[in-house]
NUDREN-432495 format. One record per atom (N, C-alpha, C): residue in three letters; atom name; x, y, z. Coordinates in pm, whole numbers, padded with zeros to 5 digits. Example, Ala and Ser with C-alpha at 12.3 -4.5 7.8 and 13.67 -1.06 7.14 Angstrom:
<nodes>
   aa  at       x       y       z
  ala   N   01319  -00569   00780
  ala  CA   01230  -00450   00780
  ala   C   01320  -00330   00780
  ser   N   01285  -00225   00708
  ser  CA   01367  -00106   00714
  ser   C   01290   00003   00787
</nodes>
This chain:
<nodes>
   aa  at       x       y       z
  met   N   02263  -01390  -00367
  met  CA   02197  -01411  -00497
  met   C   02050  -01443  -00475
  phe   N   01972  -01423  -00584
  phe  CA   01829  -01452  -00577
  phe   C   01806  -01601  -00570
  lys   N   01734  -01644  -00466
  lys  CA   01709  -01786  -00448
  lys   C   01580  -01825  -00517
  lys   N   01588  -01916  -00609
  lys  CA   01468  -01964  -00677
  lys   C   01409  -02080  -00601
  ser   N   01277  -02079  -00590
  ser  CA   01209  -02196  -00537
  ser   C   01193  -02295  -00650
  glu   N   01171  -02421  -00615
  glu  CA   01154  -02524  -00716
  glu   C   01040  -02489  -00809
  gly   N   01066  -02491  -00938
  gly  CA   00961  -02462  -01035
  gly   C   00956  -02316  -01077
  asp   N   01032  -02228  -01008
  asp  CA   01032  -02087  -01047
  asp   C   01105  -02071  -01180
  pro   N   01059  -01976  -01265
  pro  CA   01132  -01947  -01388
  pro   C   01261  -01873  -01361
  asp   N   01351  -01874  -01457
  asp  CA   01476  -01800  -01445
  asp   C   01447  -01655  -01483
  tyr   N   01420  -01571  -01381
  tyr  CA   01378  -01434  -01406
  tyr   C   01485  -01351  -01476
  ser   N   01611  -01379  -01447
  ser  CA   01717  -01293  -01497
  ser   C   01725  -01295  -01649
  glu   N   01687  -01406  -01713
  glu  CA   01697  -01415  -01858
  glu   C   01560  -01423  -01926
  ser   N   01455  -01410  -01850
  ser  CA   01322  -01429  -01904
  ser   C   01284  -01319  -02004
  pro   N   01236  -01358  -02124
  pro  CA   01188  -01258  -02220
  pro   C   01075  -01174  -02160
  ser   N   00994  -01237  -02073
  ser  CA   00883  -01163  -02015
  ser   C   00933  -01051  -01925
  ile   N   01046  -01075  -01855
  ile  CA   01103  -00968  -01772
  ile   C   01145  -00852  -01861
  arg   N   01211  -00883  -01974
  arg  CA   01253  -00776  -02065
  arg   C   01132  -00700  -02117
  phe   N   01024  -00775  -02145
  phe  CA   00901  -00712  -02193
  phe   C   00843  -00617  -02089
  tyr   N   00839  -00664  -01964
  tyr  CA   00778  -00581  -01860
  tyr   C   00864  -00462  -01824
  leu   N   00996  -00478  -01830
  leu  CA   01083  -00364  -01806
  leu   C   01061  -00257  -01912
  lys   N   01045  -00300  -02036
  lys  CA   01016  -00206  -02144
  lys   C   00881  -00141  -02122
  lys   N   00786  -00222  -02078
  lys  CA   00651  -00169  -02053
  lys   C   00654  -00065  -01941
  met   N   00736  -00090  -01837
  met  CA   00746   00006  -01727
  met   C   00799   00140  -01777
  gln   N   00898   00135  -01866
  gln  CA   00955   00258  -01919
  gln   C   00853   00335  -02001
  gln   N   00765   00262  -02070
  gln  CA   00665   00326  -02155
  gln   C   00547   00378  -02076
  ser   N   00533   00334  -01951
  ser  CA   00413   00370  -01874
  ser   C   00444   00463  -01757
  lys   N   00548   00544  -01768
  lys  CA   00584   00636  -01661
  lys   C   00468   00730  -01628
  lys   N   00388   00763  -01727
  lys  CA   00278   00855  -01704
  lys   C   00174   00797  -01610
  asn   N   00169   00665  -01598
  asn  CA   00072   00601  -01510
  asn   C   00124   00584  -01368
  ala   N   00253   00607  -01348
  ala  CA   00312   00582  -01216
  ala   C   00267   00687  -01117
  ile   N   00259   00645  -00990
  ile  CA   00228   00738  -00882
  ile   C   00357   00808  -00844
  pro   N   00362   00941  -00849
  pro  CA   00485   01011  -00817
  pro   C   00525   00990  -00672
  ser   N   00657   01003  -00645
  ser  CA   00701   01006  -00506
  ser   C   00634   01123  -00439
  ala   N   00599   01101  -00312
  ala  CA   00517   01200  -00243
  ala   C   00580   01338  -00241
  arg   N   00711   01347  -00224
  arg  CA   00775   01478  -00216
  arg   C   00785   01546  -00352
  asp   N   00748   01477  -00460
  asp  CA   00747   01536  -00592
  asp   C   00614   01607  -00621
  lys   N   00521   01603  -00528
  lys  CA   00389   01661  -00551
  lys   C   00331   01705  -00419
  lys   N   00209   01757  -00424
  lys  CA   00144   01804  -00302
  lys   C   00102   01686  -00215
  phe   N   00061   01720  -00093
  phe  CA   00015   01622   00004
  phe   C  -00089   01530  -00060
  gln   N  -00065   01400  -00050
  gln  CA  -00152   01303  -00117
  gln   C  -00261   01253  -00023
  ile   N  -00384   01252  -00073
  ile  CA  -00494   01186  -00003
  ile   C  -00538   01069  -00089
  ile   N  -00525   00948  -00034
  ile  CA  -00549   00826  -00111
  ile   C  -00659   00744  -00045
  pro   N  -00775   00733  -00108
  pro  CA  -00879   00645  -00053
  pro   C  -00838   00499  -00065
  ala   N  -00894   00417   00024
  ala  CA  -00852   00277   00030
  ala   C  -00970   00182   00016
  ile   N  -00942   00069  -00049
  ile  CA  -01036  -00042  -00056
  ile   C  -00964  -00167  -00011
  asp   N  -01016  -00231   00093
  asp  CA  -00965  -00360   00138
  asp   C  -01063  -00467   00094
  ile   N  -01012  -00571   00029
  ile  CA  -01099  -00674  -00029
  ile   C  -01085  -00804   00050
  leu   N  -01200  -00852   00098
  leu  CA  -01205  -00980   00170
  leu   C  -01327  -01056   00122
  asp   N  -01306  -01178   00076
  asp  CA  -01415  -01259   00020
  asp   C  -01488  -01185  -00092
  gly   N  -01412  -01107  -00170
  gly  CA  -01469  -01036  -00283
  gly   C  -01547  -00911  -00248
  lys   N  -01547  -00871  -00121
  lys  CA  -01624  -00756  -00076
  lys   C  -01532  -00647  -00022
  cys   N  -01584  -00526  -00021
  cys  CA  -01512  -00411   00033
  cys   C  -01536  -00406   00184
  val   N  -01430  -00423   00264
  val  CA  -01444  -00433   00410
  val   C  -01342  -00345   00479
  arg   N  -01359  -00331   00610
  arg  CA  -01255  -00277   00696
  arg   C  -01242  -00368   00816
  leu   N  -01117  -00387   00860
  leu  CA  -01091  -00466   00979
  leu   C  -01071  -00373   01099
  leu   N  -01091  -00425   01217
  leu  CA  -01061  -00351   01339
  leu   C  -00929  -00402   01394
  lys   N  -00828  -00314   01395
  lys  CA  -00694  -00347   01444
  lys   C  -00637  -00472   01376
  gly   N  -00670  -00489   01248
  gly  CA  -00613  -00601   01172
  gly   C  -00672  -00735   01202
  asp   N  -00785  -00739   01276
  asp  CA  -00845  -00866   01317
  asp   C  -00945  -00912   01210
  tyr   N  -00915  -01025   01146
  tyr  CA  -01003  -01076   01041
  tyr   C  -01140  -01117   01096
  asp   N  -01147  -01146   01223
  asp  CA  -01275  -01183   01283
  asp   C  -01359  -01062   01319
  lys   N  -01302  -00944   01300
  lys  CA  -01375  -00820   01328
  lys   C  -01378  -00733   01204
  ser   N  -01434  -00788   01098
  ser  CA  -01446  -00717   00971
  ser   C  -01588  -00665   00955
  lys   N  -01599  -00555   00884
  lys  CA  -01731  -00496   00854
  lys   C  -01740  -00472   00705
  ile   N  -01846  -00520   00644
  ile  CA  -01867  -00503   00500
  ile   C  -01929  -00366   00474
  tyr   N  -01869  -00292   00381
  tyr  CA  -01921  -00160   00344
  tyr   C  -01978  -00157   00203
  asn   N  -01935  -00251   00122
  asn  CA  -01986  -00257  -00015
  asn   C  -01960  -00398  -00066
  his   N  -02061  -00458  -00126
  his  CA  -02044  -00593  -00178
  his   C  -01974  -00594  -00314
  asp   N  -01951  -00476  -00370
  asp  CA  -01889  -00466  -00502
  asp   C  -01775  -00365  -00499
  pro   N  -01650  -00409  -00480
  pro  CA  -01537  -00316  -00477
  pro   C  -01524  -00232  -00603
  val   N  -01567  -00285  -00717
  val  CA  -01556  -00209  -00842
  val   C  -01646  -00086  -00836
  ser   N  -01767  -00101  -00786
  ser  CA  -01857   00014  -00776
  ser   C  -01803   00116  -00677
  met   N  -01737   00069  -00571
  met  CA  -01676   00162  -00475
  met   C  -01564   00240  -00541
  ala   N  -01484   00172  -00620
  ala  CA  -01374   00238  -00690
  ala   C  -01429   00343  -00788
  lys   N  -01538   00311  -00854
  lys  CA  -01600   00407  -00945
  lys   C  -01645   00532  -00872
  arg   N  -01694   00514  -00751
  arg  CA  -01736   00629  -00670
  arg   C  -01619   00721  -00643
  phe   N  -01503   00662  -00609
  phe  CA  -01385   00744  -00584
  phe   C  -01340   00815  -00712
  lys   N  -01349   00747  -00823
  lys  CA  -01313   00808  -00951
  lys   C  -01406   00925  -00982
  glu   N  -01536   00905  -00965
  glu  CA  -01633   01010  -00991
  glu   C  -01617   01129  -00897
  ala   N  -01563   01103  -00777
  ala  CA  -01541   01210  -00680
  ala   C  -01418   01293  -00713
  gly   N  -01342   01251  -00813
  gly  CA  -01228   01330  -00858
  gly   C  -01091   01285  -00808
  phe   N  -01085   01169  -00743
  phe  CA  -00955   01120  -00698
  phe   C  -00880   01054  -00813
  asp   N  -00748   01061  -00807
  asp  CA  -00664   01002  -00911
  asp   C  -00603   00869  -00867
  tyr   N  -00588   00851  -00735
  tyr  CA  -00517   00737  -00682
  tyr   C  -00609   00650  -00597
  leu   N  -00577   00521  -00590
  leu  CA  -00654   00428  -00508
  leu   C  -00561   00324  -00449
  his   N  -00576   00301  -00319
  his  CA  -00497   00204  -00244
  his   C  -00582   00079  -00225
  ile   N  -00533  -00035  -00273
  ile  CA  -00609  -00160  -00265
  ile   C  -00527  -00265  -00190
  val   N  -00591  -00329  -00092
  val  CA  -00527  -00440  -00022
  val   C  -00612  -00565  -00040
  asp   N  -00549  -00669  -00092
  asp  CA  -00612  -00800  -00105
  asp   C  -00593  -00873   00028
  leu   N  -00691  -00860   00117
  leu  CA  -00677  -00921   00250
  leu   C  -00674  -01073   00242
  asp   N  -00750  -01130   00149
  asp  CA  -00743  -01275   00129
  asp   C  -00602  -01316   00089
  gly   N  -00543  -01238  -00003
  gly  CA  -00409  -01267  -00049
  gly   C  -00305  -01250   00059
  ala   N  -00321  -01146   00141
  ala  CA  -00225  -01122   00249
  ala   C  -00222  -01240   00345
  arg   N  -00339  -01294   00374
  arg  CA  -00346  -01406   00467
  arg   C  -00298  -01536   00404
  ala   N  -00325  -01554   00275
  ala  CA  -00289  -01678   00206
  ala   C  -00145  -01679   00155
  gly   N  -00086  -01561   00142
  gly  CA   00050  -01554   00090
  gly   C   00058  -01563  -00061
  lys   N  -00053  -01532  -00129
  lys  CA  -00055  -01530  -00275
  lys   C  -00170  -01443  -00320
  leu   N  -00161  -01393  -00444
  leu  CA  -00267  -01309  -00497
  leu   C  -00397  -01389  -00508
  ile   N  -00505  -01334  -00452
  ile  CA  -00635  -01399  -00458
  ile   C  -00735  -01319  -00540
  asn   N  -00740  -01188  -00517
  asn  CA  -00841  -01103  -00580
  asn   C  -00787  -01029  -00703
  phe   N  -00701  -01099  -00777
  phe  CA  -00639  -01040  -00896
  phe   C  -00743  -00993  -00997
  glu   N  -00846  -01074  -01021
  glu  CA  -00946  -01037  -01122
  glu   C  -01026  -00914  -01081
  val   N  -01048  -00897  -00950
  val  CA  -01116  -00777  -00902
  val   C  -01031  -00654  -00930
  val   N  -00901  -00665  -00903
  val  CA  -00809  -00554  -00930
  val   C  -00808  -00522  -01078
  arg   N  -00803  -00624  -01161
  arg  CA  -00804  -00603  -01306
  arg   C  -00928  -00526  -01349
  glu   N  -01043  -00564  -01293
  glu  CA  -01169  -00500  -01331
  glu   C  -01175  -00356  -01281
  ile   N  -01121  -00331  -01163
  ile  CA  -01119  -00193  -01112
  ile   C  -01040  -00103  -01204
  tyr   N  -00922  -00149  -01246
  tyr  CA  -00842  -00066  -01336
  tyr   C  -00912  -00048  -01470
  ala   N  -00969  -00155  -01522
  ala  CA  -01034  -00150  -01654
  ala   C  -01151  -00051  -01654
  gln   N  -01223  -00042  -01542
  gln  CA  -01342   00041  -01539
  gln   C  -01320   00182  -01482
  thr   N  -01202   00207  -01425
  thr  CA  -01179   00339  -01366
  thr   C  -01056   00411  -01420
  asp   N  -00955   00337  -01462
  asp  CA  -00828   00394  -01505
  asp   C  -00760   00475  -01393
  leu   N  -00795   00444  -01268
  leu  CA  -00728   00507  -01155
  leu   C  -00583   00459  -01146
  lys   N  -00499   00540  -01087
  lys  CA  -00362   00498  -01058
  lys   C  -00368   00412  -00932
  leu   N  -00341   00285  -00947
  leu  CA  -00359   00190  -00837
  leu   C  -00228   00156  -00770
  glu   N  -00232   00148  -00635
  glu  CA  -00125   00083  -00561
  glu   C  -00190  -00036  -00492
  val   N  -00132  -00153  -00515
  val  CA  -00197  -00278  -00477
  val   C  -00102  -00365  -00396
  gly   N  -00154  -00424  -00288
  gly  CA  -00074  -00515  -00208
  gly   C  -00160  -00625  -00148
  gly   N  -00091  -00718  -00083
  gly  CA  -00160  -00832  -00023
  gly   C  -00129  -00959  -00099
  gly   N  -00037  -01039  -00048
  gly  CA  -00004  -01165  -00113
  gly   C   00102  -01157  -00219
  val   N   00167  -01041  -00236
  val  CA   00273  -01029  -00335
  val   C   00401  -01088  -00276
  arg   N   00442  -01201  -00330
  arg  CA   00558  -01272  -00275
  arg   C   00666  -01303  -00379
  glu   N   00630  -01300  -00507
  glu  CA   00722  -01343  -00612
  glu   C   00728  -01239  -00724
  ala   N   00838  -01247  -00803
  ala  CA   00853  -01155  -00915
  ala   C   00737  -01166  -01013
  his   N   00685  -01287  -01033
  his  CA   00576  -01301  -01130
  his   C   00447  -01235  -01080
  asp   N   00435  -01216  -00948
  asp  CA   00320  -01141  -00896
  asp   C   00327  -00996  -00943
  leu   N   00447  -00938  -00935
  leu  CA   00465  -00801  -00982
  leu   C   00442  -00791  -01132
  glu   N   00491  -00890  -01206
  glu  CA   00471  -00891  -01351
  glu   C   00323  -00886  -01386
  lys   N   00245  -00972  -01320
  lys  CA   00102  -00979  -01348
  lys   C   00033  -00847  -01320
  leu   N   00066  -00784  -01209
  leu  CA   00001  -00660  -01172
  leu   C   00041  -00545  -01264
  ile   N   00169  -00539  -01299
  ile  CA   00214  -00435  -01391
  ile   C   00149  -00451  -01527
  lys   N   00135  -00576  -01570
  lys  CA   00077  -00603  -01701
  lys   C  -00065  -00550  -01714
  ile   N  -00143  -00553  -01604
  ile  CA  -00282  -00506  -01613
  ile   C  -00295  -00358  -01583
  gly   N  -00183  -00289  -01557
  gly  CA  -00188  -00144  -01543
  gly   C  -00167  -00090  -01404
  val   N  -00135  -00175  -01306
  val  CA  -00113  -00128  -01170
  val   C   00012  -00039  -01167
  ala   N   00000   00077  -01103
  ala  CA   00111   00172  -01101
  ala   C   00219   00135  -01001
  arg   N   00176   00097  -00880
  arg  CA   00274   00061  -00778
  arg   C   00226  -00062  -00701
  ile   N   00321  -00146  -00665
  ile  CA   00290  -00268  -00592
  ile   C   00343  -00252  -00450
  ile   N   00256  -00283  -00354
  ile  CA   00291  -00274  -00212
  ile   C   00357  -00405  -00170
  ile   N   00474  -00394  -00113
  ile  CA   00542  -00513  -00059
  ile   C   00564  -00492   00090
  gly   N   00524  -00591   00167
  gly  CA   00538  -00580   00311
  gly   C   00605  -00700   00372
  ser   N   00534  -00812   00377
  ser  CA   00586  -00931   00445
  ser   C   00719  -00979   00389
  met   N   00736  -00972   00257
  met  CA   00859  -01019   00196
  met   C   00981  -00945   00251
  val   N   00964  -00817   00281
  val  CA   01075  -00737   00332
  val   C   01132  -00797   00460
  val   N   01043  -00850   00543
  val  CA   01085  -00907   00671
  val   C   01124  -01054   00658
  lys   N   01047  -01129   00581
  lys  CA   01063  -01275   00578
  lys   C   01167  -01324   00477
  asp   N   01196  -01243   00374
  asp  CA   01294  -01285   00274
  asp   C   01357  -01160   00213
  phe   N   01440  -01095   00293
  phe  CA   01499  -00967   00251
  phe   C   01587  -00984   00128
  glu   N   01654  -01098   00116
  glu  CA   01740  -01122   00000
  glu   C   01658  -01126  -00129
  arg   N   01546  -01195  -00124
  arg  CA   01458  -01202  -00241
  arg   C   01404  -01062  -00274
  phe   N   01364  -00989  -00171
  phe  CA   01315  -00853  -00193
  phe   C   01422  -00767  -00259
  ser   N   01546  -00779  -00213
  ser  CA   01655  -00699  -00270
  ser   C   01672  -00726  -00419
  glu   N   01663  -00854  -00456
  glu  CA   01677  -00891  -00597
  glu   C   01561  -00837  -00680
  ile   N   01442  -00852  -00631
  ile  CA   01324  -00803  -00703
  ile   C   01330  -00651  -00718
  thr   N   01380  -00584  -00615
  thr  CA   01390  -00438  -00619
  thr   C   01475  -00390  -00735
  gln   N   01579  -00464  -00769
  gln  CA   01667  -00424  -00879
  gln   C   01591  -00415  -01011
  lys   N   01488  -00498  -01026
  lys  CA   01414  -00502  -01152
  lys   C   01289  -00414  -01151
  phe   N   01231  -00395  -01034
  phe  CA   01100  -00328  -01028
  phe   C   01099  -00207  -00936
  arg   N   01213  -00147  -00912
  arg  CA   01225  -00040  -00813
  arg   C   01120   00071  -00832
  asp   N   01099   00114  -00956
  asp  CA   01007   00226  -00981
  asp   C   00862   00191  -00954
  his   N   00833   00063  -00936
  his  CA   00694   00021  -00915
  his   C   00670  -00034  -00774
  ile   N   00764  -00008  -00684
  ile  CA   00751  -00065  -00550
  ile   C   00730   00045  -00446
  ile   N   00633   00023  -00358
  ile  CA   00620   00101  -00235
  ile   C   00616   00001  -00121
  val   N   00689   00030  -00016
  val  CA   00694  -00062   00097
  val   C   00589  -00023   00200
  gly   N   00506  -00120   00235
  gly  CA   00405  -00100   00338
  gly   C   00450  -00166   00466
  leu   N   00469  -00087   00570
  leu  CA   00515  -00139   00698
  leu   C   00403  -00129   00800
  asp   N   00362  -00243   00852
  asp  CA   00255  -00250   00950
  asp   C   00319  -00274   01086
  ala   N   00293  -00183   01179
  ala  CA   00362  -00187   01307
  ala   C   00266  -00215   01423
  lys   N   00313  -00299   01513
  lys  CA   00242  -00324   01638
  lys   C   00343  -00304   01751
  asn   N   00320  -00202   01833
  asn  CA   00417  -00165   01936
  asn   C   00555  -00141   01874
  glu   N   00553  -00084   01753
  glu  CA   00672  -00045   01678
  glu   C   00755  -00164   01627
  phe   N   00696  -00284   01629
  phe  CA   00758  -00399   01564
  phe   C   00674  -00437   01442
  ile   N   00740  -00494   01341
  ile  CA   00675  -00519   01214
  ile   C   00588  -00644   01219
  ala   N   00464  -00628   01174
  ala  CA   00371  -00741   01161
  ala   C   00370  -00787   01016
  thr   N   00346  -00916   00995
  thr  CA   00347  -00974   00861
  thr   C   00226  -01064   00841
  asp   N   00215  -01117   00719
  asp  CA   00114  -01216   00684
  asp   C  -00028  -01170   00718
  gly   N  -00060  -01051   00665
  gly  CA  -00193  -00999   00690
  gly   C  -00215  -00965   00836
  trp   N  -00106  -00923   00903
  trp  CA  -00109  -00880   01043
  trp   C  -00132  -00995   01140
  thr   N  -00117  -01118   01092
  thr  CA  -00142  -01233   01180
  thr   C  -00019  -01274   01260
  glu   N   00100  -01221   01223
  glu  CA   00222  -01251   01295
  glu   C   00298  -01122   01323
  thr   N   00365  -01115   01437
  thr  CA   00448  -01000   01471
  thr   C   00592  -01045   01482
  ser   N   00679  -00977   01408
  ser  CA   00821  -01014   01406
  ser   C   00894  -00949   01523
  lys   N   01025  -00978   01532
  lys  CA   01110  -00916   01633
  lys   C   01193  -00802   01573
  ile   N   01155  -00761   01453
  ile  CA   01227  -00654   01384
  ile   C   01153  -00522   01406
  ser   N   01225  -00421   01452
  ser  CA   01163  -00293   01481
  ser   C   01143  -00212   01353
  leu   N   01053  -00117   01362
  leu  CA   01024  -00029   01250
  leu   C   01149   00047   01206
  glu   N   01220   00103   01300
  glu  CA   01340   00181   01266
  glu   C   01449   00093   01206
  glu   N   01462  -00029   01257
  glu  CA   01563  -00121   01205
  glu   C   01538  -00153   01058
  ile   N   01414  -00184   01024
  ile  CA   01385  -00221   00885
  ile   C   01395  -00100   00793
  leu   N   01358   00018   00842
  leu  CA   01371   00139   00760
  leu   C   01517   00166   00727
  glu   N   01605   00147   00822
  glu  CA   01748   00168   00797
  glu   C   01798   00074   00688
  lys   N   01757  -00052   00693
  lys  CA   01798  -00150   00591
  lys   C   01744  -00112   00454
  leu   N   01620  -00068   00449
  leu  CA   01558  -00036   00321
  leu   C   01617   00089   00259
  ile   N   01649   00187   00341
  ile  CA   01710   00309   00289
  ile   C   01846   00279   00226
  lys   N   01918   00184   00282
  lys  CA   02046   00144   00223
  lys   C   02027   00083   00085
  leu   N   01908   00028   00059
  leu  CA   01874  -00027  -00073
  leu   C   01823   00080  -00167
  lys   N   01823   00206  -00118
  lys  CA   01771   00319  -00195
  lys   C   01619   00312  -00216
  ile   N   01552   00248  -00122
  ile  CA   01406   00251  -00119
  ile   C   01366   00377  -00044
  asn   N   01275   00454  -00102
  asn  CA   01244   00584  -00043
  asn   C   01095   00607  -00018
  asp   N   01009   00520  -00069
  asp  CA   00865   00540  -00060
  asp   C   00803   00439   00037
  phe   N   00737   00491   00140
  phe  CA   00682   00405   00245
  phe   C   00544   00454   00289
  phe   N   00460   00360   00329
  phe  CA   00348   00398   00414
  phe   C   00354   00310   00538
  ile   N   00316   00369   00648
  ile  CA   00325   00301   00777
  ile   C   00188   00300   00843
  thr   N   00147   00181   00886
  thr  CA   00020   00164   00955
  thr   C   00046   00119   01098
  asp   N  -00009   00193   01194
  asp  CA  -00007   00146   01332
  asp   C  -00132   00059   01350
  ile   N  -00111  -00070   01366
  ile  CA  -00223  -00164   01370
  ile   C  -00321  -00133   01483
  asp   N  -00270  -00087   01596
  asp  CA  -00358  -00060   01710
  asp   C  -00448   00060   01686
  cys   N  -00417   00138   01585
  cys  CA  -00503   00252   01549
  cys   C  -00598   00218   01435
  asp   N  -00557   00124   01352
  asp  CA  -00630   00099   01228
  asp   C  -00773   00054   01255
  gly   N  -00866   00123   01190
  gly  CA  -01007   00087   01201
  gly   C  -01075   00133   01327
  thr   N  -01003   00206   01413
  thr  CA  -01062   00246   01541
  thr   C  -01133   00380   01535
  leu   N  -01095   00466   01439
  leu  CA  -01146   00603   01430
  leu   C  -01111   00685   01554
  asn   N  -01001   00649   01619
  asn  CA  -00957   00721   01739
  asn   C  -00843   00816   01712
  gly   N  -00809   00834   01584
  gly  CA  -00698   00921   01548
  gly   C  -00571   00843   01521
  pro   N  -00484   00897   01434
  pro  CA  -00357   00830   01403
  pro   C  -00262   00836   01521
  asn   N  -00155   00758   01513
  asn  CA  -00049   00761   01613
  asn   C   00049   00873   01574
  phe   N   00011   00995   01608
  phe  CA   00092   01110   01568
  phe   C   00234   01102   01626
  ser   N   00247   01055   01749
  ser  CA   00380   01049   01811
  ser   C   00472   00954   01735
  leu   N   00417   00843   01686
  leu  CA   00498   00750   01607
  leu   C   00544   00816   01478
  tyr   N   00453   00883   01408
  tyr  CA   00489   00945   01281
  tyr   C   00589   01058   01301
  glu   N   00572   01136   01407
  glu  CA   00668   01243   01435
  glu   C   00806   01184   01464
  lys   N   00809   01075   01538
  lys  CA   00936   01009   01570
  lys   C   01006   00960   01444
  ile   N   00930   00895   01356
  ile  CA   00988   00842   01231
  ile   C   01030   00955   01139
  arg   N   00949   01060   01132
  arg  CA   00986   01174   01046
  arg   C   01114   01239   01095
  lys   N   01129   01254   01226
  lys  CA   01250   01314   01281
  lys   C   01372   01226   01254
  arg   N   01355   01095   01268
  arg  CA   01467   01002   01249
  arg   C   01503   00987   01102
  phe   N   01403   00994   01013
  phe  CA   01426   00975   00869
  phe   C   01361   01091   00793
  pro   N   01422   01208   00795
  pro  CA   01357   01328   00740
  pro   C   01341   01329   00589
  asn   N   01414   01245   00518
  asn  CA   01414   01255   00371
  asn   C   01333   01149   00299
  ile   N   01272   01057   00373
  ile  CA   01192   00954   00305
  ile   C   01054   01009   00273
  asn   N   00990   00948   00176
  asn  CA   00851   00979   00142
  asn   C   00763   00894   00232
  leu   N   00690   00957   00320
  leu  CA   00622   00886   00428
  leu   C   00473   00918   00430
  val   N   00393   00815   00411
  val  CA   00247   00828   00408
  val   C   00190   00756   00530
  ala   N   00094   00821   00596
  ala  CA   00031   00765   00715
  ala   C  -00090   00682   00678
  ser   N  -00118   00582   00761
  ser  CA  -00234   00497   00739
  ser   C  -00285   00445   00872
  gly   N  -00417   00459   00893
  gly  CA  -00477   00400   01012
  gly   C  -00519   00500   01117
  gly   N  -00647   00494   01156
  gly  CA  -00695   00572   01269
  gly   C  -00757   00706   01239
  val   N  -00742   00755   01115
  val  CA  -00796   00887   01082
  val   C  -00946   00891   01108
  ser   N  -00990   00997   01178
  ser  CA  -01131   01006   01216
  ser   C  -01197   01135   01171
  ser   N  -01119   01230   01119
  ser  CA  -01176   01360   01084
  ser   C  -01083   01433   00988
  ile   N  -01134   01541   00932
  ile  CA  -01051   01623   00846
  ile   C  -00941   01690   00927
  glu   N  -00963   01711   01057
  glu  CA  -00859   01769   01142
  glu   C  -00740   01676   01154
  asp   N  -00766   01546   01160
  asp  CA  -00656   01450   01163
  asp   C  -00571   01463   01037
  val   N  -00637   01479   00924
  val  CA  -00566   01494   00797
  val   C  -00480   01620   00800
  lys   N  -00537   01729   00847
  lys  CA  -00463   01855   00855
  lys   C  -00343   01842   00947
  asn   N  -00361   01772   01059
  asn  CA  -00250   01756   01154
  asn   C  -00140   01667   01100
  leu   N  -00176   01568   01019
  leu  CA  -00073   01485   00955
  leu   C   00011   01568   00858
  lys   N  -00055   01656   00787
  lys  CA   00020   01745   00698
  lys   C   00107   01840   00779
  arg   N   00056   01886   00893
  arg  CA   00130   01980   00977
  arg   C   00260   01919   01029
  ile   N   00260   01788   01057
  ile  CA   00383   01724   01108
  ile   C   00470   01669   00995
  asn   N   00442   01719   00874
  asn  CA   00526   01692   00756
  asn   C   00516   01549   00703
  met   N   00401   01486   00722
  met  CA   00376   01364   00648
  met   C   00352   01399   00502
  asp   N   00379   01306   00414
  asp  CA   00365   01333   00271
  asp   C   00228   01297   00216
  gly   N   00149   01228   00297
  gly  CA   00015   01192   00252
  gly   C  -00053   01104   00354
  val   N  -00176   01064   00322
  val  CA  -00253   00981   00411
  val   C  -00342   00887   00330
  ile   N  -00357   00765   00380
  ile  CA  -00448   00667   00323
  ile   C  -00570   00661   00415
  leu   N  -00689   00678   00357
  leu  CA  -00812   00679   00435
  leu   C  -00906   00570   00390
  gly   N  -00967   00502   00486
  gly  CA  -01067   00401   00455
  gly   C  -01191   00418   00538
  lys   N  -01186   00373   00662
  lys  CA  -01305   00370   00746
  lys   C  -01364   00508   00770
  ala   N  -01279   00610   00781
  ala  CA  -01329   00746   00802
  ala   C  -01421   00790   00689
  ile   N  -01392   00743   00569
  ile  CA  -01478   00773   00455
  ile   C  -01606   00692   00462
  tyr   N  -01591   00561   00487
  tyr  CA  -01707   00472   00485
  tyr   C  -01806   00503   00598
  glu   N  -01753   00548   00712
  glu  CA  -01840   00582   00825
  glu   C  -01885   00728   00821
  glu   N  -01847   00797   00713
  glu  CA  -01887   00935   00689
  glu   C  -01837   01030   00798
  arg   N  -01720   00999   00852
  arg  CA  -01656   01091   00946
  arg   C  -01589   01205   00871
  val   N  -01554   01179   00748
  val  CA  -01497   01281   00661
  val   C  -01558   01261   00522
  ser   N  -01598   01369   00459
  ser  CA  -01665   01359   00330
  ser   C  -01565   01367   00216
  leu   N  -01604   01312   00103
  leu  CA  -01518   01319  -00015
  leu   C  -01501   01464  -00059
  glu   N  -01604   01545  -00039
  glu  CA  -01595   01687  -00076
  glu   C  -01492   01758   00011
  glu   N  -01491   01730   00143
  glu  CA  -01390   01789   00232
  glu   C  -01250   01753   00186
  leu   N  -01232   01628   00149
  leu  CA  -01101   01583   00107
  leu   C  -01059   01649  -00024
  arg   N  -01153   01663  -00116
  arg  CA  -01122   01731  -00243
  arg   C  -01082   01875  -00219
  glu   N  -01158   01943  -00132
  glu  CA  -01128   02083  -00103
  glu   C  -00992   02097  -00039
  phe   N  -00956   02004   00049
  phe  CA  -00828   02009   00117
  phe   C  -00714   01995   00017
  cys   N  -00736   01919  -00088
  cys  CA  -00631   01894  -00188
  cys   C  -00611   02012  -00281
  arg   N  -00709   02099  -00288
  arg  CA  -00700   02209  -00385
  arg   C  -00607   02319  -00338
</nodes>
């Protein structure tokens, strides 16, 4: 059963839950489709730390680089470039275990109307409620999957259509809490558990590739694709060129999340748009 912490509301009978479930049904047009329901997805990314748009090197908070002091203006640039989707990670929230940059996310949606997938610090059902209420299409859940699988299972029953699982791997074991801890649970082990819950949408980041611009871990993605051929699988981390994007599509990935390659101008927004056409 769902374990409530002291002071938590009774979600099962909450009028707000009924309201948000109704809202989810009414907002299907805003949802991000499962990757296999559409063409190869290219999703630009914004990571927010101290209110700024940054990228980390291999998940190290002490090795961050600021690319824009205003994440909202960066999101507008992606919107103007013709993208429909945006991947946002609240790095402050991921490290703190609670939503920190909620108001920034709210402002990005209000000013762009992009289809947002947002993660970092999502630990409770009311976190999902808040994000859905402001128009977020999908919520990324990562650490909860490893640290409180029972709670995740219960939340999934109510918010399944709005959940994408983000799995961050280091040597093929799952990292949590903003990549500051590495568990003893393997990537394949957790995928098997999640598939039994009928979770089908995932993105996987190899931490040792992330932010390096040395290319994705193609061997890892090929291994996971072969082992789990029917899941919707999006790659994240290490992309350095349009050729990397093409090769990810070639090995049957369903999409890619790009950040540093865009900010360092290793791949242009025009190249990405052309590839999507």
